[in-house]
MARFI-986575 format. One record per atom (N, C-alpha, C, O): residue number from 0; residue in three letters; z, y, x. Coordinates in steps of 0.2 Angstrom, whole numbers, plus 5000, padded with zeros to 4 digits. Last residue first. Layout:
N
+-----+-----+------+-------+------+
!   n ! res !   up ! north ! east !
+-----+-----+------+-------+------+
! NUM ! ala !    Z !     Y !    X !
...
+-----+-----+------+-------+------+
END
This chain:
98
+-----+-----+------+-------+------+
!   n ! res !   up ! north ! east !
+-----+-----+------+-------+------+
!  97 ! thr ! 4963 !  5173 ! 4959 !
!  97 ! thr ! 4958 !  5176 ! 4955 !
!  97 ! thr ! 4959 !  5181 ! 4947 !
!  97 ! thr ! 4954 !  5183 ! 4944 !
!  96 ! gln ! 4963 !  5175 ! 4976 !
!  96 ! gln ! 4966 !  5177 ! 4969 !
!  96 ! gln ! 4962 !  5177 ! 4965 !
!  96 ! gln ! 4957 !  5180 ! 4966 !
!  95 ! pro ! 4960 !  5160 ! 4987 !
!  95 ! pro ! 4958 !  5166 ! 4983 !
!  95 ! pro ! 4962 !  5169 ! 4978 !
!  95 ! pro ! 4965 !  5164 ! 4976 !
!  94 ! lys ! 4970 !  5152 ! 4996 !
!  94 ! lys ! 4969 !  5152 ! 4991 !
!  94 ! lys ! 4966 !  5160 ! 4987 !
!  94 ! lys ! 4970 !  5164 ! 4986 !
!  93 ! tyr ! 4974 !  5146 ! 5013 !
!  93 ! tyr ! 4970 !  5151 ! 5009 !
!  93 ! tyr ! 4968 !  5148 ! 5002 !
!  93 ! tyr ! 4965 !  5143 ! 5001 !
!  92 ! phe ! 4978 !  5134 ! 5021 !
!  92 ! phe ! 4980 !  5135 ! 5012 !
!  92 ! phe ! 4979 !  5141 ! 5011 !
!  92 ! phe ! 4984 !  5144 ! 5009 !
!  91 ! pro ! 4972 !  5136 ! 5034 !
!  91 ! pro ! 4970 !  5130 ! 5028 !
!  91 ! pro ! 4973 !  5130 ! 5021 !
!  91 ! pro ! 4972 !  5126 ! 5017 !
!  90 ! ser ! 4970 !  5153 ! 5039 !
!  90 ! ser ! 4972 !  5147 ! 5035 !
!  90 ! ser ! 4970 !  5142 ! 5031 !
!  90 ! ser ! 4966 !  5143 ! 5026 !
!  89 ! ile ! 4955 !  5156 ! 5041 !
!  89 ! ile ! 4961 !  5155 ! 5047 !
!  89 ! ile ! 4966 !  5149 ! 5043 !
!  89 ! ile ! 4966 !  5143 ! 5044 !
!  88 ! lys ! 4942 !  5150 ! 5032 !
!  88 ! lys ! 4946 !  5155 ! 5033 !
!  88 ! lys ! 4951 !  5154 ! 5038 !
!  88 ! lys ! 4951 !  5148 ! 5040 !
!  87 ! his ! 4935 !  5138 ! 5029 !
!  87 ! his ! 4930 !  5146 ! 5032 !
!  87 ! his ! 4936 !  5152 ! 5031 !
!  87 ! his ! 4934 !  5158 ! 5029 !
!  86 ! lys ! 4936 !  5121 ! 5034 !
!  86 ! lys ! 4936 !  5129 ! 5029 !
!  86 ! lys ! 4936 !  5135 ! 5033 !
!  86 ! lys ! 4936 !  5136 ! 5040 !
!  85 ! thr ! 4937 !  5105 ! 5031 !
!  85 ! thr ! 4931 !  5112 ! 5033 !
!  85 ! thr ! 4934 !  5118 ! 5029 !
!  85 ! thr ! 4934 !  5119 ! 5023 !
!  84 ! ile ! 4944 !  5091 ! 5034 !
!  84 ! ile ! 4943 !  5096 ! 5029 !
!  84 ! ile ! 4940 !  5103 ! 5032 !
!  84 ! ile ! 4943 !  5105 ! 5037 !
!  83 ! val ! 4941 !  5073 ! 5034 !
!  83 ! val ! 4942 !  5081 ! 5038 !
!  83 ! val ! 4940 !  5086 ! 5034 !
!  83 ! val ! 4934 !  5087 ! 5032 !
!  82 ! thr ! 4951 !  5059 ! 5034 !
!  82 ! thr ! 4948 !  5064 ! 5031 !
!  82 ! thr ! 4949 !  5071 ! 5036 !
!  82 ! thr ! 4954 !  5074 ! 5040 !
!  81 ! asp ! 4947 !  5044 ! 5045 !
!  81 ! asp ! 4953 !  5048 ! 5043 !
!  81 ! asp ! 4946 !  5057 ! 5037 !
!  81 ! asp ! 4940 !  5059 ! 5037 !
!  80 ! thr ! 4938 !  5034 ! 5048 !
!  80 ! thr ! 4939 !  5034 ! 5041 !
!  80 ! thr ! 4947 !  5041 ! 5041 !
!  80 ! thr ! 4951 !  5041 ! 5036 !
!  79 ! glu ! 4934 !  5037 ! 5062 !
!  79 ! glu ! 4930 !  5039 ! 5055 !
!  79 ! glu ! 4934 !  5038 ! 5046 !
!  79 ! glu ! 4932 !  5040 ! 5041 !
!  78 ! arg ! 4948 !  5044 ! 5067 !
!  78 ! arg ! 4945 !  5038 ! 5069 !
!  78 ! arg ! 4939 !  5042 ! 5062 !
!  78 ! arg ! 4939 !  5047 ! 5059 !
!  77 ! met ! 4956 !  5052 ! 5082 !
!  77 ! met ! 4952 !  5052 ! 5075 !
!  77 ! met ! 4948 !  5046 ! 5074 !
!  77 ! met ! 4944 !  5044 ! 5079 !
!  76 ! gln ! 4965 !  5055 ! 5095 !
!  76 ! gln ! 4963 !  5050 ! 5092 !
!  76 ! gln ! 4960 !  5049 ! 5084 !
!  76 ! gln ! 4963 !  5045 ! 5081 !
!  75 ! val ! 4959 !  5067 ! 5105 !
!  75 ! val ! 4963 !  5064 ! 5100 !
!  75 ! val ! 4961 !  5060 ! 5097 !
!  75 ! val ! 4955 !  5061 ! 5096 !
!  74 ! thr ! 4949 !  5069 ! 5114 !
!  74 ! thr ! 4954 !  5066 ! 5116 !
!  74 ! thr ! 4960 !  5065 ! 5111 !
!  74 ! thr ! 4965 !  5062 ! 5113 !
!  73 ! leu ! 4938 !  5077 ! 5109 !
!  73 ! leu ! 4936 !  5071 ! 5109 !
!  73 ! leu ! 4942 !  5065 ! 5110 !
!  73 ! leu ! 4941 !  5059 ! 5109 !
!  72 ! ile ! 4941 !  5090 ! 5097 !
!  72 ! ile ! 4945 !  5087 ! 5103 !
!  72 ! ile ! 4941 !  5078 ! 5103 !
!  72 ! ile ! 4942 !  5074 ! 5099 !
!  71 ! ile ! 4932 !  5089 ! 5083 !
!  71 ! ile ! 4938 !  5088 ! 5086 !
!  71 ! ile ! 4938 !  5085 ! 5091 !
!  71 ! ile ! 4935 !  5079 ! 5091 !
!  70 ! asp ! 4919 !  5103 ! 5084 !
!  70 ! asp ! 4920 !  5096 ! 5084 !
!  70 ! asp ! 4928 !  5095 ! 5086 !
!  70 ! asp ! 4931 !  5099 ! 5090 !
!  69 ! val ! 4915 !  5118 ! 5087 !
!  69 ! val ! 4921 !  5115 ! 5080 !
!  69 ! val ! 4920 !  5107 ! 5081 !
!  69 ! val ! 4923 !  5104 ! 5076 !
!  68 ! asn ! 4908 !  5116 ! 5099 !
!  68 ! asn ! 4915 !  5118 ! 5100 !
!  68 ! asn ! 4919 !  5118 ! 5091 !
!  68 ! asn ! 4925 !  5117 ! 5090 !
!  67 ! met ! 4898 !  5111 ! 5095 !
!  67 ! met ! 4901 !  5106 ! 5097 !
!  67 ! met ! 4909 !  5109 ! 5098 !
!  67 ! met ! 4914 !  5106 ! 5098 !
!  66 ! ser ! 4890 !  5117 ! 5080 !
!  66 ! ser ! 4890 !  5118 ! 5087 !
!  66 ! ser ! 4897 !  5113 ! 5090 !
!  66 ! ser ! 4901 !  5111 ! 5085 !
!  65 ! gly ! 4891 !  5119 ! 5067 !
!  65 ! gly ! 4883 !  5112 ! 5071 !
!  65 ! gly ! 4885 !  5114 ! 5077 !
!  65 ! gly ! 4881 !  5113 ! 5081 !
!  64 ! glu ! 4897 !  5134 ! 5064 !
!  64 ! glu ! 4893 !  5129 ! 5061 !
!  64 ! glu ! 4887 !  5124 ! 5068 !
!  64 ! glu ! 4883 !  5126 ! 5071 !
!  63 ! met ! 4907 !  5141 ! 5078 !
!  63 ! met ! 4898 !  5143 ! 5076 !
!  63 ! met ! 4899 !  5135 ! 5071 !
!  63 ! met ! 4902 !  5130 ! 5073 !
!  62 ! phe ! 4916 !  5147 ! 5085 !
!  62 ! phe ! 4917 !  5143 ! 5077 !
!  62 ! phe ! 4912 !  5143 ! 5073 !
!  62 ! phe ! 4911 !  5144 ! 5067 !
!  61 ! ala ! 4908 !  5159 ! 5093 !
!  61 ! ala ! 4916 !  5155 ! 5092 !
!  61 ! ala ! 4916 !  5153 ! 5084 !
!  61 ! ala ! 4915 !  5157 ! 5080 !
!  60 ! glu ! 4893 !  5163 ! 5090 !
!  60 ! glu ! 4896 !  5161 ! 5096 !
!  60 ! glu ! 4902 !  5155 ! 5092 !
!  60 ! glu ! 4901 !  5150 ! 5089 !
!  59 ! glu ! 4890 !  5166 ! 5076 !
!  59 ! glu ! 4883 !  5166 ! 5082 !
!  59 ! glu ! 4887 !  5163 ! 5089 !
!  59 ! glu ! 4883 !  5162 ! 5093 !
!  58 ! ala ! 4893 !  5163 ! 5060 !
!  58 ! ala ! 4897 !  5165 ! 5066 !
!  58 ! ala ! 4890 !  5165 ! 5071 !
!  58 ! ala ! 4885 !  5163 ! 5068 !
!  57 ! asp ! 4892 !  5161 ! 5047 !
!  57 ! asp ! 4887 !  5167 ! 5050 !
!  57 ! asp ! 4888 !  5169 ! 5058 !
!  57 ! asp ! 4886 !  5174 ! 5061 !
!  56 ! lys ! 4909 !  5157 ! 5042 !
!  56 ! lys ! 4902 !  5158 ! 5041 !
!  56 ! lys ! 4898 !  5163 ! 5045 !
!  56 ! lys ! 4900 !  5169 ! 5046 !
!  55 ! glu ! 4920 !  5149 ! 5057 !
!  55 ! glu ! 4917 !  5154 ! 5054 !
!  55 ! glu ! 4910 !  5154 ! 5048 !
!  55 ! glu ! 4905 !  5150 ! 5050 !
!  54 ! ile ! 4927 !  5134 ! 5053 !
!  54 ! ile ! 4919 !  5136 ! 5055 !
!  54 ! ile ! 4920 !  5144 ! 5051 !
!  54 ! ile ! 4920 !  5146 ! 5045 !
!  53 ! his ! 4938 !  5122 ! 5057 !
!  53 ! his ! 4936 !  5130 ! 5054 !
!  53 ! his ! 4928 !  5133 ! 5057 !
!  53 ! his ! 4926 !  5133 ! 5063 !
!  52 ! thr ! 4946 !  5108 ! 5051 !
!  52 ! thr ! 4940 !  5112 ! 5056 !
!  52 ! thr ! 4939 !  5120 ! 5053 !
!  52 ! thr ! 4939 !  5121 ! 5047 !
!  51 ! thr ! 4961 !  5097 ! 5049 !
!  51 ! thr ! 4954 !  5103 ! 5048 !
!  51 ! thr ! 4951 !  5106 ! 5053 !
!  51 ! thr ! 4953 !  5106 ! 5059 !
!  50 ! phe ! 4963 !  5081 ! 5047 !
!  50 ! phe ! 4960 !  5086 ! 5050 !
!  50 ! phe ! 4958 !  5090 ! 5047 !
!  50 ! phe ! 4954 !  5089 ! 5042 !
!  49 ! ile ! 4974 !  5067 ! 5041 !
!  49 ! ile ! 4969 !  5073 ! 5040 !
!  49 ! ile ! 4971 !  5079 ! 5044 !
!  49 ! ile ! 4976 !  5083 ! 5044 !
!  48 ! ile ! 4978 !  5051 ! 5037 !
!  48 ! ile ! 4979 !  5057 ! 5042 !
!  48 ! ile ! 4972 !  5063 ! 5041 !
!  48 ! ile ! 4966 !  5062 ! 5039 !
!  47 ! lys ! 4991 !  5045 ! 5027 !
!  47 ! lys ! 4984 !  5046 ! 5026 !
!  47 ! lys ! 4984 !  5052 ! 5032 !
!  47 ! lys ! 4988 !  5057 ! 5032 !
!  46 ! tyr ! 5004 !  5032 ! 5035 !
!  46 ! tyr ! 5000 !  5039 ! 5032 !
!  46 ! tyr ! 4993 !  5040 ! 5033 !
!  46 ! tyr ! 4989 !  5036 ! 5036 !
!  45 ! arg ! 5006 !  5021 ! 5040 !
!  45 ! arg ! 5002 !  5021 ! 5033 !
!  45 ! arg ! 5000 !  5026 ! 5030 !
!  45 ! arg ! 4996 !  5026 ! 5026 !
!  44 ! lys ! 5016 !  5020 ! 5048 !
!  44 ! lys ! 5017 !  5020 ! 5043 !
!  44 ! lys ! 5012 !  5020 ! 5039 !
!  44 ! lys ! 5014 !  5019 ! 5033 !
!  43 ! glu ! 5005 !  5018 ! 5059 !
!  43 ! glu ! 5008 !  5013 ! 5058 !
!  43 ! glu ! 5011 !  5014 ! 5054 !
!  43 ! glu ! 5012 !  5008 ! 5051 !
!  42 ! arg ! 4999 !  5031 ! 5060 !
!  42 ! arg ! 4996 !  5026 ! 5058 !
!  42 ! arg ! 5000 !  5019 ! 5054 !
!  42 ! arg ! 4998 !  5015 ! 5049 !
!  41 ! gly ! 5010 !  5039 ! 5063 !
!  41 ! gly ! 5007 !  5039 ! 5056 !
!  41 ! gly ! 5003 !  5032 ! 5053 !
!  41 ! gly ! 5003 !  5029 ! 5048 !
!  40 ! tyr ! 5010 !  5035 ! 5075 !
!  40 ! tyr ! 5015 !  5033 ! 5073 !
!  40 ! tyr ! 5013 !  5033 ! 5066 !
!  40 ! tyr ! 5013 !  5028 ! 5063 !
!  39 ! gln ! 4996 !  5039 ! 5081 !
!  39 ! gln ! 4999 !  5032 ! 5082 !
!  39 ! gln ! 5005 !  5030 ! 5077 !
!  39 ! gln ! 5006 !  5024 ! 5075 !
!  38 ! ile ! 5001 !  5052 ! 5079 !
!  38 ! ile ! 4994 !  5052 ! 5074 !
!  38 ! ile ! 4997 !  5041 ! 5075 !
!  38 ! ile ! 4999 !  5038 ! 5070 !
!  37 ! leu ! 5009 !  5055 ! 5089 !
!  37 ! leu ! 5013 !  5057 ! 5082 !
!  37 ! leu ! 5006 !  5053 ! 5076 !
!  37 ! leu ! 5007 !  5053 ! 5070 !
!  36 ! gln ! 5004 !  5051 ! 5099 !
!  36 ! gln ! 5010 !  5047 ! 5098 !
!  36 ! gln ! 5011 !  5048 ! 5091 !
!  36 ! gln ! 5012 !  5043 ! 5087 !
!  35 ! asn ! 4992 !  5062 ! 5100 !
!  35 ! asn ! 4990 !  5055 ! 5098 !
!  35 ! asn ! 4997 !  5052 ! 5098 !
!  35 ! asn ! 4995 !  5048 ! 5094 !
!  34 ! thr ! 5001 !  5073 ! 5103 !
!  34 ! thr ! 4999 !  5071 ! 5096 !
!  34 ! thr ! 4996 !  5065 ! 5094 !
!  34 ! thr ! 4998 !  5063 ! 5089 !
!  33 ! lys ! 5007 !  5070 ! 5113 !
!  33 ! lys ! 5011 !  5069 ! 5110 !
!  33 ! lys ! 5009 !  5071 ! 5103 !
!  33 ! lys ! 5013 !  5072 ! 5098 !
!  32 ! asp ! 4992 !  5072 ! 5121 !
!  32 ! asp ! 4996 !  5067 ! 5123 !
!  32 ! asp ! 5002 !  5067 ! 5116 !
!  32 ! asp ! 5002 !  5061 ! 5114 !
!  31 ! ile ! 4989 !  5086 ! 5116 !
!  31 ! ile ! 4986 !  5082 ! 5115 !
!  31 ! ile ! 4989 !  5074 ! 5117 !
!  31 ! ile ! 4988 !  5070 ! 5112 !
!  30 ! leu ! 5001 !  5091 ! 5124 !
!  30 ! leu ! 5001 !  5093 ! 5118 !
!  30 ! leu ! 4997 !  5085 ! 5114 !
!  30 ! leu ! 4999 !  5081 ! 5111 !
!  29 ! glu ! 4995 !  5089 ! 5139 !
!  29 ! glu ! 5002 !  5085 ! 5135 !
!  29 ! glu ! 5002 !  5088 ! 5128 !
!  29 ! glu ! 5007 !  5085 ! 5125 !
!  28 ! thr ! 4982 !  5094 ! 5139 !
!  28 ! thr ! 4983 !  5089 ! 5140 !
!  28 ! thr ! 4989 !  5084 ! 5137 !
!  28 ! thr ! 4988 !  5078 ! 5135 !
!  27 ! leu ! 4976 !  5108 ! 5137 !
!  27 ! leu ! 4979 !  5103 ! 5130 !
!  27 ! leu ! 4983 !  5099 ! 5134 !
!  27 ! leu ! 4989 !  5099 ! 5132 !
!  26 ! asp ! 4973 !  5120 ! 5149 !
!  26 ! asp ! 4974 !  5114 ! 5148 !
!  26 ! asp ! 4981 !  5111 ! 5142 !
!  26 ! asp ! 4987 !  5112 ! 5142 !
!  25 ! gly ! 4969 !  5134 ! 5138 !
!  25 ! gly ! 4970 !  5129 ! 5142 !
!  25 ! gly ! 4970 !  5123 ! 5142 !
!  25 ! gly ! 4967 !  5120 ! 5138 !
!  24 ! ile ! 4962 !  5143 ! 5128 !
!  24 ! ile ! 4968 !  5141 ! 5129 !
!  24 ! ile ! 4971 !  5139 ! 5135 !
!  24 ! ile ! 4976 !  5142 ! 5138 !
!  23 ! tyr ! 4945 !  5152 ! 5121 !
!  23 ! tyr ! 4952 !  5145 ! 5126 !
!  23 ! tyr ! 4958 !  5148 ! 5129 !
!  23 ! tyr ! 4959 !  5153 ! 5132 !
!  22 ! tyr ! 4942 !  5159 ! 5115 !
!  22 ! tyr ! 4949 !  5155 ! 5112 !
!  22 ! tyr ! 4952 !  5152 ! 5116 !
!  22 ! tyr ! 4958 !  5151 ! 5116 !
!  21 ! glu ! 4929 !  5163 ! 5121 !
!  21 ! glu ! 4936 !  5169 ! 5122 !
!  21 ! glu ! 4942 !  5166 ! 5119 !
!  21 ! glu ! 4947 !  5169 ! 5119 !
!  20 ! ser ! 4923 !  5151 ! 5131 !
!  20 ! ser ! 4927 !  5150 ! 5126 !
!  20 ! ser ! 4932 !  5158 ! 5125 !
!  20 ! ser ! 4937 !  5158 ! 5127 !
!  19 ! asn ! 4924 !  5142 ! 5141 !
!  19 ! asn ! 4919 !  5149 ! 5142 !
!  19 ! asn ! 4919 !  5152 ! 5134 !
!  19 ! asn ! 4914 !  5155 ! 5132 !
!  18 ! pro ! 4932 !  5131 ! 5144 !
!  18 ! pro ! 4931 !  5138 ! 5147 !
!  18 ! pro ! 4928 !  5143 ! 5145 !
!  18 ! pro ! 4931 !  5148 ! 5146 !
!  17 ! met ! 4937 !  5124 ! 5129 !
!  17 ! met ! 4932 !  5128 ! 5132 !
!  17 ! met ! 4932 !  5133 ! 5135 !
!  17 ! met ! 4931 !  5139 ! 5132 !
!  16 ! ile ! 4949 !  5122 ! 5121 !
!  16 ! ile ! 4949 !  5118 ! 5127 !
!  16 ! ile ! 4942 !  5122 ! 5131 !
!  16 ! ile ! 4942 !  5122 ! 5137 !
!  15 ! trp ! 4946 !  5130 ! 5109 !
!  15 ! trp ! 4951 !  5129 ! 5113 !
!  15 ! trp ! 4952 !  5130 ! 5118 !
!  15 ! trp ! 4954 !  5135 ! 5121 !
!  14 ! glu ! 4933 !  5122 ! 5104 !
!  14 ! glu ! 4933 !  5130 ! 5104 !
!  14 ! glu ! 4939 !  5133 ! 5107 !
!  14 ! glu ! 4939 !  5139 ! 5107 !
!  13 ! asn ! 4936 !  5110 ! 5100 !
!  13 ! asn ! 4933 !  5108 ! 5106 !
!  13 ! asn ! 4935 !  5118 ! 5108 !
!  13 ! asn ! 4937 !  5120 ! 5113 !
!  12 ! glu ! 4950 !  5109 ! 5088 !
!  12 ! glu ! 4944 !  5108 ! 5089 !
!  12 ! glu ! 4943 !  5112 ! 5096 !
!  12 ! glu ! 4947 !  5116 ! 5098 !
!  11 ! phe ! 4960 !  5106 ! 5077 !
!  11 ! phe ! 4961 !  5101 ! 5084 !
!  11 ! phe ! 4955 !  5102 ! 5088 !
!  11 ! phe ! 4953 !  5097 ! 5092 !
!  10 ! asn ! 4965 !  5111 ! 5065 !
!  10 ! asn ! 4960 !  5116 ! 5071 !
!  10 ! asn ! 4961 !  5113 ! 5078 !
!  10 ! asn ! 4962 !  5115 ! 5084 !
!   9 ! ile ! 4979 !  5104 ! 5063 !
!   9 ! ile ! 4974 !  5109 ! 5062 !
!   9 ! ile ! 4973 !  5111 ! 5065 !
!   9 ! ile ! 4976 !  5112 ! 5070 !
!   8 ! leu ! 4985 !  5088 ! 5053 !
!   8 ! leu ! 4981 !  5092 ! 5060 !
!   8 ! leu ! 4976 !  5095 ! 5059 !
!   8 ! leu ! 4971 !  5093 ! 5057 !
!   7 ! ile ! 4993 !  5081 ! 5044 !
!   7 ! ile ! 4989 !  5089 ! 5044 !
!   7 ! ile ! 4988 !  5089 ! 5050 !
!   7 ! ile ! 4993 !  5090 ! 5054 !
!   6 ! leu ! 4996 !  5067 ! 5036 !
!   6 ! leu ! 5000 !  5070 ! 5044 !
!   6 ! leu ! 4995 !  5075 ! 5044 !
!   6 ! leu ! 4990 !  5071 ! 5042 !
!   5 ! ala ! 5007 !  5062 ! 5021 !
!   5 ! ala ! 5001 !  5062 ! 5025 !
!   5 ! ala ! 5001 !  5067 ! 5030 !
!   5 ! ala ! 5006 !  5071 ! 5030 !
!   4 ! thr ! 5013 !  5050 ! 5009 !
!   4 ! thr ! 5015 !  5054 ! 5015 !
!   4 ! thr ! 5005 !  5056 ! 5020 !
!   4 ! thr ! 5000 !  5052 ! 5021 !
!   3 ! lys ! 5012 !  5038 ! 5001 !
!   3 ! lys ! 5010 !  5045 ! 4999 !
!   3 ! lys ! 5010 !  5050 ! 5004 !
!   3 ! lys ! 5007 !  5055 ! 5003 !
!   2 ! ser ! 5003 !  5024 ! 5009 !
!   2 ! ser ! 5009 !  5031 ! 5010 !
!   2 ! ser ! 5006 !  5034 ! 5005 !
!   2 ! ser ! 5000 !  5034 ! 5003 !
!   1 ! glu ! 4996 !  5010 ! 5003 !
!   1 ! glu ! 4996 !  5019 ! 5006 !
!   1 ! glu ! 5002 !  5021 ! 5006 !
!   1 ! glu ! 5005 !  5018 ! 5002 !
!   0 ! met ! 5001 !  4994 ! 5005 !
!   0 ! met ! 5001 !  5000 ! 4999 !
!   0 ! met ! 4999 !  5007 ! 5004 !
!   0 ! met ! 5003 !  5008 ! 5008 !
+-----+-----+------+-------+------+
END
């Protein structure tokens, strides 16, 4: 039986680790190692694993749709069966006012 618990991983995108990106934040090896441990724990507990990616509409460089910079970092243990949510606002919880 699948758990009703989810692990949500927000914006683990290449944009942050590409040295030529204006959003480059450096070596994330330790963070990614700890994240992978958390993902493994979640899989053992049968959590739903959800990733978000941020894509800027009409971007020509950073967070550009179709670029490898918005792909999930290769060393993060994502599986094809995981859910990926694409968002176009910084916050994954953004809801426009009606």
